[in-house]
C-alpha positions as CSV (number, residue, x, y, z in Angstrom):
1,M,171.7,131.7,16.9
2,D,168.2,132.2,15.5
3,P,165.1,131.6,17.6
4,Q,164.1,128.4,15.6
5,T,167.5,126.9,16.4
6,V,167.1,127.7,20.0
7,G,163.6,126.0,20.0
8,I,165.0,122.8,18.5
9,A,167.9,122.7,20.9
10,V,165.7,123.3,24.0
11,T,163.2,120.7,22.9
12,T,166.0,118.2,22.4
13,G,167.3,119.1,25.9
14,M,163.9,118.5,27.4
15,I,163.6,115.0,26.0
16,A,167.1,114.2,27.2
17,L,166.3,115.4,30.8
18,L,163.1,113.4,30.8
19,L,165.0,110.3,29.7
20,L,167.2,110.8,32.7
21,R,164.1,110.8,34.9
22,V,164.4,114.4,36.0
23,P,160.9,115.4,37.4
24,I,158.7,116.9,34.7
25,A,158.1,120.2,36.6
26,I,161.9,120.9,36.9
27,V,162.4,120.0,33.2
28,L,159.7,122.3,31.9
29,V,160.6,125.3,34.1
30,T,164.3,124.9,33.3
31,A,163.7,124.5,29.6
32,G,161.3,127.4,29.4
33,Y,163.7,129.7,31.4
34,V,166.9,128.8,29.5
35,G,165.1,129.0,26.2
36,M,163.6,132.4,26.9
37,V,167.0,133.7,28.0
38,L,168.6,132.5,24.7
39,V,165.8,133.7,22.4
40,V,165.8,137.3,23.9
41,A,169.6,137.3,23.9
42,A,169.7,136.2,20.2
43,R,167.3,139.0,19.3
44,S,169.3,141.7,21.1
45,Q,172.3,143.5,19.8
46,G,175.5,141.8,20.7
47,F,173.8,138.7,22.2
48,D,172.9,140.4,25.5
49,V,172.4,137.6,27.9
50,G,171.5,140.1,30.7
51,A,168.4,141.2,28.7
52,G,167.4,137.6,28.4
53,V,167.8,136.9,32.1
54,N,165.7,140.0,33.0
55,T,162.9,139.0,30.7
56,A,162.9,135.4,31.9
57,N,163.0,136.5,35.6
58,S,160.0,138.8,34.9
59,F,158.0,135.9,33.4
60,L,159.0,133.5,36.2
61,G,158.1,136.1,38.8
62,N,154.5,136.4,37.5
63,L,153.9,133.0,36.0
64,P,153.3,130.8,39.2
65,F,150.3,132.9,40.1
66,S,148.9,133.8,36.7
67,S,149.1,130.3,35.4
68,S,147.7,128.5,38.4
69,A,145.0,131.0,39.3
70,E,142.7,129.7,36.6
71,Y,139.3,129.1,38.2
72,T,138.8,125.9,36.1
73,F,141.8,124.3,37.8
74,T,139.7,124.0,41.0
75,T,138.2,120.9,39.4
76,I,141.6,119.1,39.9
77,P,141.9,119.0,43.7
78,M,138.1,118.4,44.1
79,F,137.9,115.4,41.8
80,L,141.2,114.0,43.4
81,L,139.7,114.4,46.8
82,M,136.6,112.6,45.8
83,G,138.6,109.7,44.5
84,Y,140.9,109.5,47.6
85,L,138.0,109.6,50.0
86,A,136.2,106.8,48.1
87,T,139.4,104.7,48.2
88,E,140.2,105.3,51.9
89,A,136.5,104.5,52.8
90,G,136.7,101.2,50.9
91,F,134.1,101.9,48.3
92,T,136.4,100.9,45.5
93,K,136.6,97.4,47.0
94,D,132.8,97.3,47.1
95,I,132.5,98.3,43.5
96,Y,134.8,95.4,42.4
97,S,133.0,92.9,44.7
98,T,129.6,93.9,43.2
99,A,130.9,93.6,39.7
100,R,132.4,90.2,40.5
101,L,129.1,88.9,41.9
102,W,127.0,90.1,39.0
103,L,129.5,89.1,36.2
104,G,131.3,86.2,37.7
105,R,129.4,83.5,35.7
106,V,129.9,84.9,32.2
107,P,132.9,83.6,30.2
108,G,136.0,85.1,31.8
109,G,133.7,86.5,34.5
110,L,136.4,87.7,37.0
111,A,138.4,89.4,34.1
112,V,135.2,91.0,32.8
113,A,134.3,92.2,36.4
114,S,137.8,93.6,36.7
115,S,137.5,95.6,33.5
116,V,134.1,96.9,34.5
117,G,135.4,97.6,38.0
118,C,138.3,99.6,36.5
119,A,135.8,101.7,34.5
120,L,133.8,102.5,37.5
121,F,136.9,103.3,39.6
122,A,138.2,105.5,36.8
123,A,134.9,107.5,37.0
124,I,135.7,108.2,40.6
125,S,139.5,108.7,40.6
126,G,140.2,110.3,37.3
127,S,143.6,108.7,37.2
128,S,144.8,105.7,35.1
129,L,147.7,105.0,37.4
130,A,145.6,105.1,40.5
131,T,143.0,102.8,38.9
132,A,145.6,100.2,37.9
133,A,147.2,100.3,41.4
134,A,143.9,100.0,43.3
135,M,142.3,97.4,41.1
136,G,145.6,95.5,40.7
137,R,145.7,94.9,44.5
138,M,142.1,93.7,44.6
139,A,141.5,91.8,41.3
140,V,144.7,90.2,40.2
141,P,145.4,88.1,43.4
142,E,141.8,86.8,43.2
143,M,142.0,85.9,39.6
144,L,145.4,84.1,40.1
145,A,144.0,82.2,43.1
146,R,141.1,81.0,40.8
147,G,143.4,79.6,38.2
148,Y,143.3,82.4,35.6
149,Q,146.1,82.6,33.1
150,K,148.7,85.0,34.5
151,G,148.9,87.1,31.3
152,L,145.1,87.5,31.1
153,A,144.7,88.3,34.8
154,T,147.4,91.0,34.8
155,G,146.9,92.3,31.3
156,V,143.2,93.0,31.7
157,V,143.7,95.2,34.7
158,A,146.7,97.0,33.2
159,A,144.7,97.8,30.0
160,S,141.4,98.6,31.7
161,G,143.3,100.9,34.1
162,T,143.9,103.2,31.2
163,L,140.2,104.0,31.1
164,G,140.9,106.4,33.9
165,S,142.3,108.8,31.3
166,L,139.2,108.8,29.2
167,I,136.1,108.3,31.4
168,P,135.1,111.5,33.1
169,P,136.2,113.0,35.4
170,S,139.8,112.8,34.0
171,I,142.7,114.9,35.1
172,L,144.3,114.6,31.6
173,I,141.1,115.9,30.0
174,I,141.1,118.9,32.4
175,L,144.7,119.8,31.5
176,Y,144.0,119.4,27.8
177,A,140.9,121.6,28.0
178,V,142.6,124.4,29.9
179,F,145.7,124.5,27.6
180,T,143.6,124.4,24.4
181,E,140.9,126.7,25.8
182,Q,138.2,124.2,25.2
183,S,135.1,123.4,27.3
184,I,135.9,120.9,30.1
185,A,132.3,119.9,30.2
186,K,132.1,119.1,26.5
187,L,135.4,117.2,26.7
188,F,134.2,115.2,29.7
189,I,131.0,114.2,27.8
190,A,132.9,113.5,24.6
191,G,134.9,110.9,26.5
192,V,131.8,108.9,27.6
193,I,131.0,107.0,24.4
194,P,134.7,106.3,23.5
195,G,135.3,105.2,27.1
196,L,132.4,102.8,27.0
197,L,133.4,101.6,23.5
198,S,136.9,100.8,24.8
199,L,135.4,99.0,27.7
200,G,133.0,97.0,25.5
201,I,135.8,95.9,23.2
202,Y,137.9,94.8,26.1
203,V,135.1,92.8,27.6
204,G,134.3,91.3,24.2
205,I,137.9,90.1,23.8
206,V,137.9,88.5,27.2
207,M,134.6,86.8,26.7
208,I,135.5,85.4,23.2
209,R,138.9,84.2,24.4
210,A,137.4,82.5,27.5
211,K,134.6,81.0,25.5
212,F,137.0,79.3,23.0
213,N,139.6,78.4,25.6
214,P,138.0,77.9,29.1
215,T,141.4,77.1,30.6
216,L,142.3,80.8,30.4
217,A,139.6,81.7,32.8
218,P,138.0,78.8,34.8
219,P,134.3,79.4,35.8
220,V,133.5,80.4,39.4
221,E,130.7,79.2,41.7
222,R,127.2,80.5,41.2
223,T,125.8,83.3,43.4
224,T,122.2,83.7,44.5
225,M,120.2,86.7,43.3
226,R,119.7,87.8,46.9
227,V,123.4,88.1,47.5
228,K,123.8,90.1,44.2
229,V,121.0,92.5,45.2
230,N,122.4,92.9,48.7
231,S,125.8,93.9,47.2
232,L,124.2,96.9,45.6
233,R,123.5,98.4,49.0
234,R,127.2,99.0,49.5
235,T,127.7,100.6,46.1
236,W,124.6,102.5,45.2
237,G,125.8,105.8,46.7
238,M,129.0,106.0,44.6
239,L,127.2,104.8,41.4
240,A,124.5,107.5,42.0
241,L,127.3,110.1,42.5
242,I,128.9,109.1,39.2
243,G,125.5,109.4,37.4
244,L,124.9,112.7,39.1
245,I,128.1,114.2,37.9
246,V,127.7,113.0,34.3
247,A,124.0,114.0,34.1
248,G,124.7,117.4,35.7
249,L,127.5,118.2,33.2
250,Y,125.5,117.0,30.2
251,S,122.4,119.0,31.2
252,G,124.3,122.1,32.1
253,L,122.9,122.0,35.6
254,F,126.4,122.8,36.9
255,T,129.9,123.6,35.6
256,P,132.9,121.3,35.9
257,S,134.2,123.3,38.8
258,E,130.9,123.0,40.6
259,A,130.8,119.3,39.7
260,G,134.1,118.8,41.4
261,G,132.9,120.6,44.6
262,I,129.6,118.6,44.6
263,G,131.4,115.4,44.0
264,A,133.9,115.9,46.8
265,A,131.2,117.1,49.2
266,V,128.8,114.2,48.4
267,A,131.6,111.6,48.6
268,F,132.6,113.0,52.0
269,M,129.1,112.8,53.3
270,L,128.6,109.2,52.0
271,C,131.8,108.1,53.6
272,L,131.0,109.9,56.9
273,F,127.4,108.6,57.2
274,S,128.5,105.1,56.3
275,G,130.8,105.1,59.3
276,R,133.8,104.2,57.1
277,L,135.9,107.3,57.7
278,D,138.0,108.0,60.8
279,R,140.5,110.8,61.5
280,K,143.4,108.9,60.1
281,K,141.7,107.9,56.8
282,T,140.5,111.5,56.3
283,S,144.0,112.9,56.9
284,V,145.4,110.4,54.4
285,A,142.9,111.4,51.8
286,F,143.5,115.1,52.2
287,L,147.3,114.7,52.3
288,E,147.4,112.6,49.1
289,T,145.1,115.2,47.4
290,L,147.6,117.9,48.5
291,K,150.6,116.0,47.3
292,T,149.1,115.1,43.9
293,T,147.7,118.6,43.4
294,S,151.1,120.2,44.2
295,M,152.8,118.0,41.7
296,L,150.3,118.8,39.0
297,F,150.4,122.5,39.5
298,A,154.2,122.6,39.5
299,A,154.1,120.8,36.1
300,I,151.4,123.3,34.9
301,I,153.6,126.3,35.8
302,G,156.4,124.7,33.9
303,A,154.2,124.0,30.9
304,Y,153.1,127.6,30.7
305,M,156.8,128.7,30.9
306,V,157.5,126.5,27.8
307,T,154.4,127.8,26.0
308,S,155.7,131.4,26.6
309,F,159.1,130.4,25.3
310,T,157.7,128.8,22.1
311,A,155.5,131.9,21.5
312,L,158.7,134.0,21.6
313,T,160.5,131.7,19.1
314,G,157.6,132.0,16.6
315,I,157.6,128.2,16.2
316,A,153.8,128.0,16.8
317,G,153.0,130.3,14.0
318,D,155.5,128.6,11.7
319,L,153.9,125.2,12.5
320,T,150.4,126.6,11.8
321,S,151.4,127.9,8.4
322,W,153.3,124.7,7.6
323,A,150.3,122.5,8.5
324,G,147.9,124.7,6.6
325,S,150.0,124.1,3.4
326,F,149.3,120.4,3.6
327,D,146.9,118.8,1.2
328,V,146.5,115.3,2.8
329,E,143.8,113.1,4.1
330,P,143.1,113.4,7.9
331,W,144.2,109.9,8.5
332,V,147.7,110.6,7.3
333,V,148.2,113.3,10.0
334,I,146.5,111.2,12.6
335,A,148.6,108.2,11.7
336,S,151.8,110.2,12.0
337,L,150.8,111.6,15.4
338,S,149.8,108.2,16.6
339,V,153.4,107.0,15.8
340,L,154.8,110.0,17.8
341,Y,152.6,109.5,20.8
342,I,153.0,105.7,21.0
343,F,156.7,106.1,20.7
344,L,156.9,108.7,23.5
345,G,154.5,106.6,25.6
346,T,157.1,103.8,25.7
347,F,159.4,105.8,28.0
348,M,157.4,108.8,29.4
349,G,154.2,109.3,31.5
350,S,151.0,110.7,30.1
351,I,151.2,114.1,31.8
352,E,154.8,114.6,30.7
353,I,153.9,113.7,27.1
354,M,150.8,116.0,27.1
355,L,152.6,119.0,28.6
356,L,155.6,118.5,26.4
357,T,153.8,118.2,23.1
358,L,150.7,120.4,23.3
359,P,152.6,123.7,22.4
360,I,153.9,121.9,19.2
361,V,151.0,119.7,18.2
362,I,148.0,122.0,18.7
363,P,149.2,124.6,16.2
364,I,149.4,121.8,13.6
365,V,145.9,120.5,14.5
366,Q,144.5,124.1,14.3
367,G,146.3,124.7,11.0
368,L,144.6,121.6,9.6
369,E,141.2,122.9,11.0
370,Y,140.5,119.8,13.0
371,N,138.0,119.9,15.8
372,L,140.0,120.3,19.0
373,I,137.4,118.4,21.1
374,W,137.6,115.4,18.8
375,F,141.4,115.6,18.7
376,G,141.5,115.8,22.5
377,I,139.8,112.4,22.8
378,I,142.0,110.9,20.1
379,M,145.1,112.3,21.9
380,I,143.9,110.8,25.3
381,K,143.4,107.5,23.6
382,Y,147.0,107.7,22.3
383,L,148.2,108.3,25.8
384,E,146.3,105.3,27.0
385,I,148.0,103.1,24.5
386,G,151.4,104.5,25.7
387,L,150.6,103.4,29.3
388,I,150.6,99.7,28.3
389,S,153.2,99.8,25.4
390,P,156.6,98.1,26.0
391,P,159.3,98.6,27.1
392,I,158.1,101.0,29.8
393,G,154.3,100.9,29.9
394,L,153.8,102.5,33.4
395,N,150.5,100.6,34.1
396,C,152.3,97.3,33.4
397,F,155.0,98.1,35.9
398,I,152.5,99.2,38.5
399,I,150.8,95.8,38.1
400,K,154.2,94.1,38.4
401,A,154.9,96.0,41.7
402,V,151.5,94.8,43.0
403,V,151.9,91.1,42.2
404,G,155.6,90.9,42.9
405,G,157.3,87.7,41.9
406,Q,154.1,85.8,41.0
407,V,154.1,87.1,37.4
408,S,157.0,88.3,35.2
409,I,157.0,91.6,33.4
410,G,157.2,89.7,30.2
411,Q,154.0,87.8,30.9
412,I,152.2,91.1,31.7
413,F,153.3,92.7,28.4
414,K,152.3,89.5,26.6
415,G,148.9,89.7,28.3
416,V,148.2,93.3,27.2
417,T,149.0,92.5,23.5
418,W,145.3,91.6,22.8
419,F,144.2,94.9,24.4
420,L,146.7,96.9,22.4
421,V,145.1,95.5,19.3
422,A,141.7,96.5,20.7
423,D,142.9,100.0,21.2
424,I,144.1,100.3,17.6
425,V,140.7,99.1,16.5
426,T,139.1,101.8,18.7
427,I,141.4,104.5,17.3
428,I,140.5,103.5,13.7
429,M,136.8,103.7,14.6
430,L,137.1,107.1,16.2
431,V,139.0,108.5,13.2
432,A,136.7,106.9,10.6
433,F,133.5,108.0,12.5
434,P,134.2,111.3,14.3
435,Q,130.5,111.4,15.5
436,I,131.3,108.7,18.0
437,V,133.2,111.4,19.9
438,M,131.1,114.4,18.9
439,F,127.5,113.0,19.2
440,L,127.0,113.8,22.9
441,P,128.8,117.2,22.9
442,D,126.8,118.3,19.9
443,M,123.6,117.5,21.8
444,M,124.5,119.5,24.8
């Protein structure tokens, strides 16, 4: 059994285990360990399994510390804590309420406000699933009560929730940056314009549809300017915090790790001085941060195990040479990868897809000499599309869990169709005009 055959067999096994819903960390560690045993055994005389076990044990003994002791990983728990504190203190509700008051009278006002609210919440939480869950609880019931079409009300929140993967700070961007050895700060900034572009196209679709078919989104009552201005008093702190993080990263005033610490500290102070935190809410925020961080770090350890295994097989080098032999236009490779990621996104989560494919895809991208920061944003956008693609778009099922029997899963998937088209348009723009992604990072 040659190493390449082992690599193919182990990759197939990983996909099978993921389809069986085995937790990603267990899948990656198991696949990396078994693959390493088989590769070392195949290279030894007489297929010495003992030599493979010894090598794999040595890697597994050192890997948990060496892989998770990256200083840059400190950004993950800090940004998570910032988001959980803001949620427990009720700032996320205030952000949506403010957006609703200011945007309620435009065509499809509540849906537009929901999309903007998702973007702002994404900038706090860094998670698409958390954004969809939180905004789904607040926005969807109100839109349904106001007579909004069920598909539009649920679809706009499911789709806009994906902005949590793109708008900084993003947990997926941090993972991509560490595994590809790229600047977290540059990737954060690179996601700003594509994130705002996605938001703008979503809002445009809602407004155009509501303008030509008012029954989709009935207008709401007018609100006085005084009420609108007063609503800003409850949200200015979080909005200023978002601006501080982005401005600090762009200017180089602080590193991503420092931004995470500053964000968590300032969020805690805002929540504390506003009188919105008690002992129970604070404990919940810290406990949820601990749970999510533990899950992510377990998956990271597994991903490094798989990366070590693929390095032993020589697959990465073969893929780089293979990709370098291509003489095709960039759009051909990007189109091929888009099919792969959208297909995987129909039955797997974003973190699973990223950790599973990075060891294979990045050598191809490097062999074609594409900019890894540009490709990182393209990849995140692919993962966003997977979150709302049938049959198992996770954001759609989160919205279904929130609304219960009021809306069928079929209506939700039908509602996100317009936004899937919008995402395809966005991808085409980012591929055709790479400077949309690279303009801000190049200015840093």
